[in-house]
C-alpha positions in Angstrom: 128.2 122.8 109.0 127.1 119.2 109.6 124.0 120.4 111.4 123.0 122.5 108.4 123.4 119.6 106.0 121.4 117.3 108.3 118.7 119.9 108.6 118.5 120.3 104.9 118.2 116.6 104.3 115.6 116.3 107.0 113.6 119.1 105.4 113.8 117.4 102.0 112.4 114.1 103.4 109.7 115.9 105.3 108.4 117.9 102.3 108.6 114.8 100.1 106.2 113.0 102.4 103.5 115.6 102.1 102.4 114.9 98.5 100.1 112.0 97.8 101.5 109.0 95.9 101.1 109.3 92.1 98.1 107.3 91.0 96.4 107.3 94.4 92.8 108.5 94.7 94.0 111.5 96.6 96.5 112.4 93.9 93.8 112.0 91.2 91.5 114.3 93.2 94.3 116.9 93.6 95.0 116.8 89.8 91.4 117.3 89.0 91.4 120.5 91.1 94.7 121.7 89.6 94.4 124.0 86.5 95.1 121.9 83.4 97.5 124.6 82.1 99.7 124.0 85.2 100.2 120.3 84.5 103.5 118.9 83.3 103.6 116.4 80.5 104.5 113.7 83.0 101.6 114.6 85.2 99.2 114.5 82.3 100.5 111.1 81.3 100.3 109.7 84.8 96.7 111.2 85.2 95.6 109.4 82.0 97.2 106.2 83.0 96.1 106.0 86.6 92.9 108.1 86.8 91.3 107.7 83.4 92.3 104.3 82.1 92.8 102.4 85.4 90.9 99.2 86.0 90.3 100.0 89.7 86.6 100.6 89.9 
């Protein structure tokens, strides 16, 4: 039982490390490729904040 719990925790951390950080250039590029209808409200807000209105030019 302990091995199964440990494996589940390890899998969770492994999968969480695969997505780019919100607001990064890679994340903005991924969001531009993702269909707009599949965006969540949080993703849309983060995209506007970090990709459209950012001062990092």
